[in-house]
N, C-alpha and C positions, 0 to 999 in steps of 0.2 A: 191313800195312794197318790203319789206324785206322778203325773203323766210324763211319759217319755218325751213328750213335746215341750216339757218344762225343765228338762234335765240340764240344758245349757246354762240357764241362770243359776241353778243349784251348783253346777261345776264351778262357775265363776265365783260364786259366793264362798265355796269351799276353799278355793285358792286364796281368797282374801282372808279367810279364817285362819288358815295355816300360816300365812305370812305374818299375821297379827301375833300369833303365838310362838313362831319360831323363825321368822325372817324368810328371805327368799330361799335359803338352804332347805327349809322345811318343805317348801313348795316343790323344789327340785327332787327332794327325797321321795315325795309322793308321786311325782311323774315317773320316776324310775320304778317305783312300786307297781303302778298300774301297767307299765310296760312289761314288767315281769309276770304279774299275776292275772292280768286281764287281756290285754292285747297279745301278750305272749303265752297265754294259757292254751296249751296244746289239746286239752280235753274239751274245750269249747269249739265245736265245728265251725263257728262263725268268726273265730279269732284270726288275726293276721298270721300268727305262728302256725296255726292248724292248716290254713290254706297253703302256706309255704312248705309245710311238711308233705302235703299231698301233691303239690304241683311244682315244687321248686321255688326259688326266690322270685324269679321274674313272673312265672305263671301264677304264683300265690298272690303277688301284688295285684295282678289283673283281676283275679277272682275276688279278692277282698274288697277292693274299691269299686268293683262292679256292683257288689252287694250294698255297700254302705252309702255310696253317693246317690244312688237312686232312692233309697229309703229316707235319706236326709233331704231329698228334693233339691239338690244343688243345681246351680246354673253353671255349667262347665263345658269345656271342650278338651278332649283327650286325643292324642295320636299314639297309637300302639305300633311301634316298629318292631315286628317280630324277627326280622332279619338282622337288624343291628342291635336288637335287645335293649331298647329304651322305651320309656313312656314319658311323653311330654303332656303336662296338664296345665290348663289355664282355668282357674276357678274365678269365673267372672263375678259371681256373687255367692258367698258362703252363707247359708241360712243361719248357721250358728253365730258367727260374728255379726251378721246383719241383725239378728234378734237382739243381741246385746247392745248394738248401736242404737236400736229403736227404743230401748227402755229409757223412759224419762225420769223414773223415780229411783233407779239403782245404778250406781257407777260400776261398769265392768272391771274385772281384774286387769291391771295395767299391762300385763304381759301375757294375756290369755292365749294368743295364737302360738306362742312358742312351745306349748305342750305338744302340738302336732309334730314339731321337729324332733323333740326329745323322745317321745314314746315310740314313734315308728322307725326312726333311723336305727335305734338300738336293736330292734328285732330284725330288720332287713340286713343289717351288717352281718348277722349270724349266717345268712344265706348268700353271702357274696354280692349283696346289692347295696348301691349307694342311693341315698335319698336326700336330695338337695332342694331347698326351698328359697324362694324370693319373697320376703315379707315387706317389701318397700311400699306396698299399697294396701296393707291390711287394715288401715283406718277406714278404707272404703269397702271392707269385706271382700277384698280381691287378693289373690296370690297366684304364683306360678311355681311349678316344681318339675324336677327331672328325677326319674327313677331309672337307673342303669346298672349293668353289671360292673363290678368294681374294676376300675382302670380302663373303662370303655365309655368315657364321657362323649356324647355326640358333639359334632363340630358345627354348631350353629348358635346364634345369639338367642337362646331360649328365654332370656329375661325380657327381651324387647320384640320378639316376633309377633306379628299381628295374627288375628284369627284367620284372615284370608290367606296369609302366607302358610299358616299351619295346615289349612285345608289343602292347599296345593302340595305341600310336603307329604300329606297322607295318601296321595295318588300313586306313590312309588310302590313297587312290588314289595309285598310283605308287610304293608302298612294297613292300618285300620283306623277309621275315624269314628269317634263317639261325640256327638254334639247335642246336649240336652238342656232344656230350659226348666226352670223351677216348676212351671205349670204342667210339665210332662209327667210328674210323679207326685204322690201324696207324701207329705212329711209325717212319717210314722216309723221311726227307727227304734224298734223294741229292745235292741241290745243296749240302749241307753239305760234301761232299767237295771241291768247288771252292773253298769258303771256307777249308777247312783247308789246301789246297795254296797258296792265296793267302797265308795267314799265314806258312807256311814260306818261300815265295819272298820275301816282304817282308823277313823276318828275314835271309835270306841275302844279298839284294841290298843291304840297308842296312847290315848289321853284318858281313857276311862269312859264308862257308860254315861256318866253325867255330862261329859264333854260332847258325846254324840247327841244327847238330848238338847244340850245348850245350842249346838250348831243348828239343829232343826228349828228350835224356837226362834233363833235369830233370822233364819231363812224365811220362816213364816211372816215374821214381823216386817221384814224388809221387802221381800219379793211380792208377797200377797197383800201389801198395804192397800192398793186400789180396790182389790176384791173385798177386803175386810170393810172398807169404807162403804161399798155397795151393800153388804150384808147389814151393817149398822143402819142404813137407810131403809132397806127393803125387808129386813127381818128374816124369819125362818124360811119364807118362800124363796127369797133370794139365795139363801144358803143351799136349799134343796136344788135349785136350778144350777148352781155352781157345781155341786157334786155330780149331778146328772150330766152336765156338759163334759166333765172329765171322763166319765165312762163312755159317753158317746164318742169322744175323740179317740179313745182306746179301742173302739169297736167292740165294746163289751157291755152295752146297755142291758142286755138280757140277764146279766148277773146281778144287777142293781135293783133294789126295791126301796122306795121311800114312802113314808106315811106321815102326813102332817095333820095332827089332830090338836086343835086349840093352840096351846103354847108349847107343844112338844113335837119335834121332828125325829122320827125313828128311821134309821138307815140299816138295811139288811143287805149283805153281799154274799151270794151263794158260795163263791170261791174267788180267790184272787187271780185275775188274768195274768198278773205278773209272775206269780209263783208257777202257774200252769205253763207259761212260756219258758221259764227257767228250767222246769222239769223236762220240757221237750228238747232241751239242749244238753240234758244230763247234768244240770247245775242245781245247786241248792241255795235258798236264801240264807243270809246270815242270821244270827240270833238277834240282830238289831233291826231286822226289816219290819218287825211289828211296830216300831216307833214311827214309821211312815203312816201308821193309822193312829196309834195311841197318842204320841206326842204331837203329831201334826194337827189332829182335829181338836185335841185338848187346848192347844195354843190358839187355834182359830176361835174356839168357843170363848176363851178367856179374853181375847182381844175384842170380841163382839159383845161382851157382857152377858154371855150365856153359860149355863152349866153343861157339863159333858159327862156322860157315863158310858164306859165300854162294858157291854154285857158279856161278850165272849169273843174269842179269837182262836180259830182252829188252825191245825197244821197246814191246811191247804189255803189259808187266808180267808176262809169263810168267817164272817164277823157280823155282829150287830152292835150298834151304838146309837146314842140319842143325844139330842140337844134340847134344852128346856129354857125358855125365855123367862 
């Protein structure tokens, strides 16, 4: 399992993979795809399109970002003007872009933040809403945006307004202020699992199963390089601690059982917390989701000089596999 807290590097690496194989047009094609099939999936109650169907464009935007920004533990200030029907947002620190900036061993995709502009604006336009972003400070993981009903752009300098000025603005009738710090929430956005599976499925459907596996192999070798180095030094005990940490982060430690006997580490997972979460939303994992176990751990084993055996993998993600030194 790839933790949802590690989805952003996977996303960035996938954009790079697509550009390598098809240029920037291939990346844009994928962004449009996820806009239509994920962010725009009306059957997923957490999607932007679903929220807009329930509450209208303006209300849907409020509901959607109220859900996602807290689970992503963003540092942001928002002014909701219900009377004039606009939302001003200052993302003081985006954890996603900040995470990519902090990586010392992996270069982020060069146009990473543009996907936000593409995937959301296409959906909101269907509901009479404009979504305009200022990316002049994205190198510092900072951005601003305005969401408003089409043709009703608010009359203030939203690209340069200070937070103190925004707080004053929020005191008007019909306005609401939300001002949150990263430490106010836990970074655990489980919907990232759906987007991760979507990426692997897209790769497999478009380029073939071998391509989906190839991407995961490259991802493991690149992103997990520091962890692999630790396992090479610390052996199976270090590998066990790594896997245990993933399930602890996902708040699913009770589903994981590890047994280290001599030169063999056996891992048993009662059921996949990811598949369980998908089912809670009425979603199904793709036929490629198994590769987040089979290919992922086989590659980790190979890179660490270990043998890997997958004993079984059930429909609910219950699985048992082992590593032998």
